[in-house]
C-alpha positions as semicolon CSV with decimal commas, in nm:
position;residue;x (nm);y (nm);z (nm)
1;X;0,014;8,437;-6,046
2;X;0,035;8,093;-5,888
3;X;0,013;8,011;-5,519
4;X;0,113;7,706;-5,325
5;X;-0,203;7,527;-5,217
6;X;-0,029;7,350;-4,932
7;X;0,299;7,352;-4,746
8;X;0,441;7,005;-4,680
9;X;0,439;6,924;-4,310
10;X;0,778;6,752;-4,310
11;X;0,963;6,996;-4,532
12;X;1,236;7,081;-4,281
13;X;1,276;6,739;-4,120
14;X;1,591;6,539;-4,195
15;X;1,545;6,273;-4,463
16;X;1,509;5,906;-4,381
17;X;1,832;5,731;-4,475
18;X;1,806;5,367;-4,366
19;X;1,526;5,160;-4,208
20;X;1,332;5,464;-4,091
21;X;1,633;5,632;-3,927
22;X;1,786;5,967;-4,010
23;X;2,156;6,008;-4,078
24;X;2,228;6,103;-3,717
25;X;2,041;5,800;-3,584
26;X;2,226;5,567;-3,824
27;X;2,555;5,704;-3,691
28;X;2,446;5,668;-3,328
29;X;2,329;5,309;-3,380
30;X;2,646;5,212;-3,565
31;X;2,864;5,368;-3,294
32;X;2,673;5,195;-3,014
33;X;2,698;4,863;-3,195
34;X;3,069;4,909;-3,262
35;X;3,140;4,988;-2,896
36;X;2,923;4,694;-2,783
37;X;3,114;4,460;-3,016
38;X;3,461;4,560;-2,896
39;X;3,458;4,362;-2,566
40;X;3,327;4,053;-2,744
41;X;3,601;4,091;-3,005
42;X;3,870;4,127;-2,740
43;X;3,748;3,818;-2,555
44;X;3,729;3,609;-2,871
45;X;4,070;3,739;-2,989
46;X;4,221;3,632;-2,658
47;X;4,045;3,292;-2,667
48;X;4,129;3,215;-3,032
49;X;4,460;3,397;-3,056
50;X;4,346;3,596;-3,360
51;X;4,369;3,976;-3,332
52;X;4,147;4,015;-3,640
53;X;3,846;3,909;-3,434
54;X;3,837;4,251;-3,260
55;X;3,741;4,465;-3,562
56;X;3,547;4,180;-3,722
57;X;3,308;4,139;-3,431
58;X;3,293;4,516;-3,370
59;X;3,178;4,583;-3,728
60;X;2,946;4,282;-3,724
61;X;2,777;4,414;-3,411
62;X;2,751;4,760;-3,570
63;X;2,569;4,604;-3,865
64;X;2,337;4,407;-3,639
65;X;2,257;4,719;-3,439
66;X;2,173;4,901;-3,762
67;X;1,933;4,629;-3,877
68;X;1,761;4,562;-3,545
69;X;1,802;4,916;-3,408
70;X;1,613;5,057;-3,705
71;X;1,311;4,851;-3,608
72;X;1,333;4,962;-3,246
73;X;1,377;5,329;-3,340
74;X;1,083;5,313;-3,578
75;X;0,860;5,172;-3,303
76;X;0,976;5,429;-3,047
77;X;0,917;5,723;-3,279
78;X;0,596;5,608;-3,447
79;X;0,368;5,908;-3,497
80;X;0,599;6,153;-3,321
81;X;0,838;6,418;-3,444
82;X;1,205;6,340;-3,507
83;X;1,320;6,541;-3,203
84;X;1,081;6,369;-2,959
85;X;1,310;6,073;-2,887
86;X;1,609;6,294;-2,806
87;X;1,403;6,523;-2,580
88;X;1,251;6,224;-2,401
89;X;1,594;6,072;-2,334
90;X;1,722;6,412;-2,220
91;X;1,426;6,451;-1,982
92;X;1,468;6,098;-1,838
93;X;1,838;6,163;-1,772
94;X;1,755;6,497;-1,605
95;X;1,492;6,333;-1,382
96;X;1,751;6,077;-1,269
97;X;2,004;6,349;-1,186
98;X;2,218;6,356;-1,502
99;X;2,122;6,677;-1,687
100;X;2,314;6,705;-2,014
101;X;2,330;7,010;-2,241
102;X;1,990;7,173;-2,260
103;X;1,858;6,924;-2,004
104;X;1,965;7,164;-1,729
105;X;1,678;7,394;-1,823
106;X;1,407;7,124;-1,837
107;X;1,124;7,133;-1,583
108;X;1,150;6,808;-1,392
109;X;0,942;6,887;-1,083
110;X;0,564;6,888;-1,066
111;X;0,351;7,020;-0,783
112;X;-0,013;7,077;-0,710
113;X;-0,098;7,443;-0,664
114;X;-0,402;7,548;-0,464
115;X;-0,608;7,852;-0,551
116;X;-0,827;7,851;-0,240
117;X;-0,844;8,181;-0,060
118;X;-0,763;8,206;0,307
119;X;-1,056;8,229;0,549
120;X;-1,125;8,566;0,705
121;X;-1,041;8,777;0,400
122;X;-1,309;8,988;0,243
123;X;-1,566;8,918;0,513
124;X;-1,653;8,571;0,385
125;X;-1,597;8,252;0,578
């Protein structure tokens, strides 16, 4: 009978697809880049009179966000789990008053609790 000597630590984590990002992160970066490129495309289409500049600049920005965003994401997540970045963003939004999804159940308040007993109890002062 054979046994597994070790269980891989990252067995259930999503695979890295491009520049250290998972499939979900690639999609998010591409979408953010596309949306960021739309206003630039509209302005250049109006200035040059070419409607084709709108999708051209939108897709070009999406590509740039994928290349440079991969480096940024890799630095943000270095040595942490894949879910850390999403939880951190969720917590920061909840602290600023914008709880989204599961962020409504996050603990965002910290207090100092005292364990000192009141004087006069138990005969001690």
